[in-house]
C-alpha positions in Angstrom: 46.6 -4.1 134.3 49.5 -3.6 136.6 53.2 -4.0 135.8 55.6 -4.9 138.6 59.3 -4.4 138.0 62.4 -5.1 140.0 66.0 -6.5 140.1 67.1 -9.4 142.2 70.7 -9.4 143.4 72.8 -12.4 144.0 72.0 -13.7 147.5 68.4 -12.7 147.3 65.9 -14.7 149.3 64.8 -18.0 147.8 61.3 -16.7 147.3 60.1 -13.1 146.7 56.4 -12.3 147.3 54.7 -9.7 145.2 51.3 -8.7 146.8 48.3 -8.3 144.5 45.0 -6.9 146.0 42.1 -8.9 144.6 39.0 -6.7 144.5 35.5 -8.1 144.8 33.9 -9.0 141.5 37.0 -10.3 139.8 36.3 -13.1 137.3 39.8 -13.9 136.1 43.5 -13.3 137.1 46.1 -13.2 134.3 49.8 -13.1 134.9 52.7 -12.9 132.5 56.4 -12.3 133.2 59.7 -11.7 131.5 63.2 -11.5 132.9 66.8 -11.1 131.8 67.9 -14.6 130.8 71.5 -13.7 130.1 74.3 -15.2 132.1 72.3 -18.2 133.2 69.6 -16.4 135.1 66.5 -18.5 135.9 63.4 -17.3 137.6 60.5 -19.5 138.7 56.9 -18.3 139.4 53.8 -19.4 141.3 50.7 -18.1 143.0 49.2 -18.1 146.6 45.8 -16.7 147.2 44.5 -15.1 150.5 44.4 -18.6 152.1 47.2 -20.5 150.6 48.6 -22.4 147.5 47.0 -21.9 144.1 49.6 -23.0 141.7 53.2 -23.3 140.5 54.7 -23.5 137.1 58.4 -23.0 138.0 60.2 -21.9 134.9 58.0 -23.9 132.5 55.6 -21.0 131.5 55.8 -17.3 130.9 52.1 -16.8 131.6 49.2 -18.3 133.5 45.6 -17.6 134.3 43.2 -18.6 137.1 39.4 -18.6 137.1 36.8 -20.2 139.2 36.0 -22.8 136.5 39.4 -23.5 135.0 43.1 -22.7 135.3 46.3 -23.0 133.4 47.9 -26.5 134.0 49.8 -26.4 137.3 47.3 -24.1 138.9 44.0 -24.7 140.7 40.7 -23.4 139.6 38.5 -21.9 142.4 36.9 -18.7 143.6 38.8 -15.4 143.3 38.1 -14.2 146.7 38.8 -10.6 147.7 41.9 -10.1 149.7 45.7 -10.0 149.4 47.1 -12.6 147.0 50.8 -13.1 146.3 52.7 -13.9 143.1 55.8 -15.8 144.2 59.1 -15.5 142.4 61.8 -18.1 142.9 65.2 -16.9 141.7 66.7 -20.3 140.9 70.0 -18.9 139.7 71.1 -15.2 139.7 74.0 -13.8 137.7 76.5 -11.5 139.4 75.0 -8.5 137.6 71.6 -9.4 139.0 68.2 -10.5 137.5 65.8 -7.9 136.2 62.2 -9.0 136.0 58.8 -7.6 134.9 55.5 -9.1 136.0 52.2 -8.0 134.4 49.0 -8.6 136.3 45.6 -8.3 134.7 42.4 -8.5 136.8 39.4 -9.1 134.6 36.0 -8.2 136.2 33.2 -10.7 135.8 30.9 -13.2 137.4 32.5 -16.0 139.3 31.7 -19.3 137.6 31.2 -22.7 139.3 34.3 -24.6 140.4 34.0 -28.2 139.2 34.1 -30.9 141.8 37.4 -32.8 141.3 37.2 -36.4 140.1 40.1 -38.5 141.1 41.3 -41.9 139.8 40.2 -45.0 141.8 42.4 -46.3 144.6 42.6 -49.8 143.2 42.0 -52.1 140.2 39.5 -54.9 140.8 40.3 -58.5 140.1 44.0 -58.3 140.5 45.4 -60.4 143.4 48.8 -61.0 144.7 51.5 -60.7 142.1 54.5 -58.7 140.8 53.4 -55.3 139.5 55.5 -52.9 137.5 55.4 -49.1 138.1 57.0 -45.8 137.5 56.6 -43.3 140.3 58.4 -40.3 138.9 56.7 -38.7 135.9 56.0 -35.1 134.8 53.2 -33.9 132.6 52.3 -30.5 131.3 51.0 -29.7 134.7 54.6 -28.8 135.6 57.6 -28.9 133.3 56.7 -31.9 131.2 55.3 -31.8 127.7 52.9 -34.8 127.8 49.3 -34.9 128.9 48.3 -37.4 131.5 46.5 -39.4 128.7 49.7 -39.5 126.7 51.8 -40.6 129.7 49.2 -43.4 130.5 49.4 -44.7 126.9 53.2 -44.8 127.1 53.0 -46.5 130.5 50.7 -49.2 129.1 53.1 -49.7 126.1 56.0 -50.1 128.6 54.1 -52.9 130.4 53.5 -50.8 133.6 50.7 -51.6 136.0 50.9 -48.4 138.0 52.2 -44.8 137.8 52.5 -41.9 140.2 51.8 -38.3 139.4 54.8 -36.3 140.6 54.6 -32.7 139.4 57.1 -30.2 140.7 55.5 -28.4 143.7 51.9 -28.6 142.7 49.0 -31.0 143.2 47.0 -29.4 140.3 47.3 -32.6 138.2 45.4 -34.8 140.7 42.0 -34.0 139.2 43.2 -34.7 135.6 44.2 -38.4 135.9 40.8 -40.1 136.3 40.3 -40.6 132.6 43.9 -42.1 132.2 43.3 -44.8 134.8 41.6 -48.1 134.0 41.3 -51.8 134.6 44.9 -52.2 133.5 46.5 -49.1 135.1 46.5 -47.9 138.7 47.2 -44.1 139.0 48.8 -43.0 142.3 48.8 -39.3 143.2 51.7 -37.3 144.7 54.1 -34.5 144.1 57.8 -33.9 143.6 58.7 -31.6 146.4 61.4 -29.5 144.8 63.4 -27.7 147.5 66.7 -25.8 147.1 68.5 -28.7 148.9 67.1 -31.6 147.0 64.0 -33.2 145.6 61.7 -35.8 147.3 58.8 -37.8 145.9 55.6 -37.9 147.8 54.2 -41.2 146.4 50.6 -42.2 146.7 49.2 -39.4 148.9 45.6 -38.7 149.4 44.0 -37.0 146.5 44.4 -33.2 146.6 47.4 -33.3 149.1 49.8 -30.4 148.7 53.2 -30.5 150.3 55.1 -27.2 150.7 58.7 -26.9 149.5 59.8 -23.5 150.7 62.6 -24.4 153.1 66.2 -25.6 153.2 67.9 -28.2 155.3 69.2 -25.5 157.7 65.6 -24.5 158.5 64.8 -27.8 160.3 61.4 -28.0 158.8 61.7 -31.1 156.7 60.6 -33.5 159.4 57.3 -31.7 159.7 56.5 -32.1 156.0 57.7 -35.7 155.8 55.2 -36.5 158.5 52.6 -34.7 156.5 53.2 -37.0 153.6 52.8 -40.0 155.8 49.7 -38.7 157.4 48.3 -38.4 153.9 49.0 -42.0 153.3 52.1 -41.6 151.1 55.7 -42.7 151.0 58.7 -40.3 151.4 61.2 -41.1 148.6 64.3 -38.8 148.1 64.8 -38.5 144.3 68.1 -38.6 142.4 70.0 -37.9 145.6 73.3 -37.3 143.8 71.8 -35.4 140.8 74.2 -32.8 139.3 71.6 -30.0 138.6 71.4 -27.0 140.8 69.5 -27.9 144.0 69.1 -31.6 143.0 71.5 -33.2 145.5 69.7 -34.4 148.7 70.9 -32.6 151.8 68.2 -33.5 154.4 69.5 -36.9 155.4 67.5 -40.2 155.2 66.1 -40.5 158.7 62.6 -39.5 157.4 62.7 -41.6 154.2 60.6 -44.7 153.4 62.6 -45.6 150.3 65.2 -43.9 148.1 65.3 -43.5 144.3 68.6 -45.1 143.5 68.1 -45.3 139.7 66.8 -42.3 137.9 66.3 -42.4 134.1 69.1 -43.9 131.9 71.9 -45.3 134.0 74.6 -42.6 134.7 77.6 -42.1 137.1 75.1 -40.3 139.4 73.2 -43.6 139.8 76.4 -45.5 140.4 77.1 -43.2 143.3 73.6 -43.6 144.6 73.9 -47.3 144.4 77.2 -47.4 146.3 75.9 -45.1 149.0 72.7 -47.1 149.4 74.7 -50.3 149.7 77.0 -48.8 152.3 73.9 -47.9 154.4 72.7 -51.5 154.0 76.0 -52.7 155.5 75.6 -50.4 158.5 71.9 -51.5 159.0 72.8 -55.2 158.8 75.4 -54.8 161.5 73.3 -52.6 163.8 69.6 -52.5 164.3 68.5 -54.2 161.1 66.4 -51.3 159.8 67.0 -50.5 156.2 65.9 -48.3 153.3 64.5 -50.0 150.2 65.6 -48.8 146.8 63.4 -47.8 143.9 63.9 -46.8 140.2 61.9 -44.4 138.1 62.2 -42.7 134.7 61.7 -39.0 135.7 60.4 -38.7 132.1 59.4 -35.2 131.0 59.1 -35.2 127.2 60.2 -37.1 124.1 62.7 -38.8 123.9 62.4 -39.6 127.6 61.3 -43.2 128.0 58.5 -43.9 130.5 59.3 -47.0 132.4 63.1 -46.7 132.0 63.7 -47.9 134.7 60.7 -49.4 136.5 60.2 -50.8 140.0 58.7 -54.3 140.1 56.9 -54.8 143.4 55.3 -57.9 145.0 51.9 -56.7 146.3 48.7 -58.4 147.6 46.6 -56.5 145.0 46.9 -53.8 142.4 45.7 -51.1 144.8 47.2 -48.0 146.4 47.5 -49.6 149.9 49.0 -52.9 148.7 51.5 -51.3 146.3 52.7 -48.8 148.9 53.0 -51.6 151.5 55.2 -53.7 149.1 57.4 -50.7 148.3 57.8 -49.8 151.9 58.8 -53.4 152.8 61.3 -53.5 149.9 59.7 -56.5 148.2 60.8 -55.2 144.9 63.5 -55.0 142.2 64.3 -52.4 139.6 64.6 -53.3 135.9 65.3 -51.4 132.7 62.2 -52.6 130.9 59.2 -55.0 130.9 61.4 -57.6 129.2 63.7 -58.1 132.2 62.2 -60.5 134.8 63.9 -62.1 137.7 63.3 -64.3 140.8 65.7 -64.1 143.7 65.5 -66.3 146.8 67.6 -67.7 149.6 66.8 -71.2 150.9 68.2 -73.0 153.9 68.9 -76.8 153.6 65.9 -77.4 155.9 63.6 -75.8 153.3 63.1 -72.4 154.9 63.0 -69.7 152.2 63.1 -65.9 152.0 62.6 -63.6 149.0 63.5 -60.1 148.1 63.0 -57.7 151.1 62.6 -60.6 153.5 64.9 -62.2 156.1 65.9 -65.8 156.3 66.2 -66.1 160.1 68.5 -69.1 160.5 71.6 -69.7 162.7 74.9 -68.2 161.5 76.4 -71.5 160.4 73.4 -72.6 158.4 74.1 -73.5 154.7 72.0 -71.3 152.4 71.5 -71.6 148.6 71.0 -68.2 146.9 69.3 -68.6 143.5 68.8 -66.0 140.8 66.5 -66.8 137.8 66.6 -64.4 135.0 64.9 -63.8 131.6 65.2 -61.0 129.2 68.7 -59.9 130.1 70.6 -60.6 126.9 74.3 -61.2 127.4 74.2 -59.5 130.8 76.5 -60.5 133.7 75.0 -61.3 137.1 76.7 -60.2 140.3 75.8 -61.1 143.8 76.6 -58.4 146.3 76.9 -58.8 150.1 78.0 -56.7 153.0 81.5 -58.0 152.1 81.2 -56.7 148.6 80.8 -58.5 145.2 81.3 -62.2 146.0 80.2 -63.7 142.8 80.3 -62.6 139.2 78.8 -64.9 136.5 79.8 -65.2 132.9 77.6 -63.5 130.4 74.1 -65.0 130.2 73.1 -66.7 127.0 72.0 -64.7 124.0 68.5 -65.7 124.9 68.8 -63.6 128.0 67.6 -66.4 130.3 69.7 -68.2 132.9 70.1 -69.4 136.5 72.8 -68.5 138.9 73.3 -70.3 142.3 75.6 -69.6 145.1 76.2 -71.3 148.5 76.9 -69.3 151.6 76.0 -68.9 155.3 74.8 -66.0 157.3 78.2 -65.8 158.9 79.7 -65.0 155.5 76.9 -62.7 154.2 74.5 -60.6 156.3 72.5 -60.0 153.1 72.7 -60.8 149.5 71.4 -58.7 146.6 71.6 -59.3 142.8 72.7 -57.1 139.9 72.4 -57.6 136.2 74.9 -55.6 134.2 75.3 -55.1 130.5 78.7 -55.9 129.0 81.3 -53.3 130.1 83.3 -51.4 127.5 86.2 -50.8 129.8 87.6 -53.9 131.5 87.0 -53.7 135.3 84.5 -50.9 135.1 81.0 -52.4 135.8 78.6 -52.2 132.9 75.4 -50.3 132.6 72.7 -51.6 134.9 69.9 -53.8 133.5 68.4 -54.7 136.9 69.1 -54.9 140.6 67.2 -56.2 143.6 66.6 -55.1 147.1 68.4 -57.5 149.5 67.5 -60.8 151.1 68.8 -60.7 154.7 70.4 -63.8 156.1 70.6 -64.7 159.8 68.7 -63.4 162.8 68.3 -59.6 163.1 70.8 -57.7 165.3 69.6 -57.9 168.9 67.2 -60.7 168.2 
C-alpha cells in the first residue's frame, strides 16, 4: 500500500498525474482518496494505464478498483500490465488556501483473470419502419455521477414512452458493455459519452461501441476540432450540451462550427434554456440570410437520479426506421421537435397553394411571392399558447388551446415575409408579457429557395 499526499494551489494545472509503477503479477489495483472539502474544493479522479484510458469517476466516488475480470462502474476491466500507470487528479475548484489531498494505492498480487468480451446492444430494432420516434440522448447512470443502473433507466424510458436513449456518461465509455440487457424490441440504446471539458460539455451521440473521446483540453488549446472529427469518424453526432449552463465549466466556449446539433432544452425549462433558444434562433436568422446551413435543436433530460425525470424533455424525430443510422440521420437533418412528455404530439407543415408541402427540417422551395399556409396540429398541450416564430420574430400568438389540449393553428404568409417558420407551445405565463414555460417547440420549416440557389 502506498499513500500519496500533496496540496494543489489555486491556478494548478487542470489535470495532475500521479505515477504508479505496476509490477508483474498484480491481480488487482485499489485506489481511494480524500481531500479537504472546505471552502468549495472539488477534486475529480480517474485512471490511465500504460497505454491509455482505463476509467473516470470524477467526483462521484471516493474509491475504485480494477481487475482483469471486473472493475468499479466507470472503469474498464482488463489486464494489469506491468509499466507506469497514472492516477489522474482533476482539481475542479480550488479554494484560495489550496486543496490538500491524500491518495492511497493498493496493489494486490494475484493471477490475472480472463477479461470478458464486451456485449453491446443491437444497432436497430426490427420491424419498425418510417415514423416519429421519441428519445432522450443525455442520461447518466452509476457508471458516472448518476445513481440509477442502466436497467432502471431503461424502465423509466419505457414508462416515459421513449423509443431510444443514448448512454452519455461523463468522460468514460465504461457503460457501453452494460446496456445490452436493457435494450429490447421496444427500446433502441445508442452509445456515446458526455465529453466534459473545463470550457463546456458536448454529447457524443450514437458512436461506435467502445468509442472513447478525450476531454483534457480547453478552447485555447485548439484541439477540439480533432476530437469532433473523431466523434464523426465513429459514426456519432456532435451535440454541445446546455451551452449556457450556470455550473462551473458548463458554458460552451468552443463555438458551433463543429456541431451537428445543439441541446437547446436541458431538463426542466429554466432561464438558461430561454437563453439557449434565443441564441439558437438568432443563428437561424443568420443562416437563412446567408448560406442556408443551419444547426438543428434537441432536448434531453440530463437525468442523474430521483427526482430527475427521464424524458423531460424528449426529442421526437422522423426516421426511416428505429435504428442507429436512421435516428442519427433524422436528428442531423433536423426532422424533429422537442416535447415535455409523451403526451404532447404535434404536426407542423407549410403548404403552397399548388400543393407542394414541406415538414419540419425541410424547405418549401417556392418563389418569394408564393402564398403559403402554415399549419400546426397539436394534442396533449392543455391550455397552452401556440406561437409561430420567423426570422422577423414572433408573428402569431394564438389564444389558449382548449382544456382538451388539442387544436389547430393556421397562418398565411409568403417566403418574402418569412424565411422560416417554427412553432412553440408555451404554458400559461404567470407574469404578463413574459413567455410561459415551454411545452414543445419545433425545428424550422424553411420557405423559399436557399440563398444562392
